[in-house]
C-alpha positions in Angstrom: 102.0 89.4 99.5 99.1 91.7 99.2 98.4 94.9 98.7 97.0 97.8 101.2 93.1 97.1 100.3 94.0 93.2 101.3 93.3 92.0 97.4 96.3 89.3 96.6 99.5 90.4 94.7 101.9 87.2 94.5 104.2 85.1 96.2 107.4 86.0 97.8 110.1 84.8 96.0 113.0 86.9 97.8 113.9 89.5 99.5 117.0 92.0 99.3 118.3 93.7 101.7 119.7 97.6 101.7 123.5 97.1 102.0 124.2 99.8 104.4 121.4 99.5 107.0 120.9 95.3 105.8 116.8 96.1 106.7 114.1 94.6 103.7 113.8 96.9 100.9 112.8 95.2 98.1 110.6 91.6 97.1 110.8 89.6 94.1 107.2 88.4 93.7 105.6 86.1 91.2 103.0 88.4 89.7 99.8 86.2 87.6 101.9 83.2 85.9 105.0 81.4 88.3 107.2 82.6 85.4 106.7 86.2 85.5 108.6 88.1 88.6 108.4 91.6 89.7 109.8 94.1 92.1 108.1 95.3 94.7 109.5 98.0 96.9 109.0 97.3 101.2 108.9 100.9 102.1 106.3 100.7 104.5 105.5 97.2 104.6 103.5 95.8 107.3 103.6 92.0 108.7 99.8 91.0 108.2 98.9 87.5 109.9 100.8 85.1 107.7 101.2 88.0 104.5 103.1 91.2 103.9 101.3 93.7 103.2 102.1 96.5 101.3 100.7 100.1 100.7 100.7 99.8 96.7 97.6 98.7 94.4 97.6 95.3 92.9 97.2 97.0 89.3 100.2 98.3 89.9 102.1 95.3 90.4 100.3 93.8 87.7 101.4 96.4 85.4 104.6 96.7 86.6 108.1 95.3 84.2 108.6 92.2 84.6 112.1 90.8 84.8 
């Protein structure tokens, strides 16, 4: 996963679908260390070559609460 500027955010571990629309809604991403997992919203996400681009800044994901 990359942010809106193309900076790496982390590796997608799992994608969660909306129960009604069955569209991707959230991604569980490793952020920083492999053992730190963060939810990233997939609203307005787009495929960019072999990556998923999200319209959030890398810093927001890095500072998000981990699960």
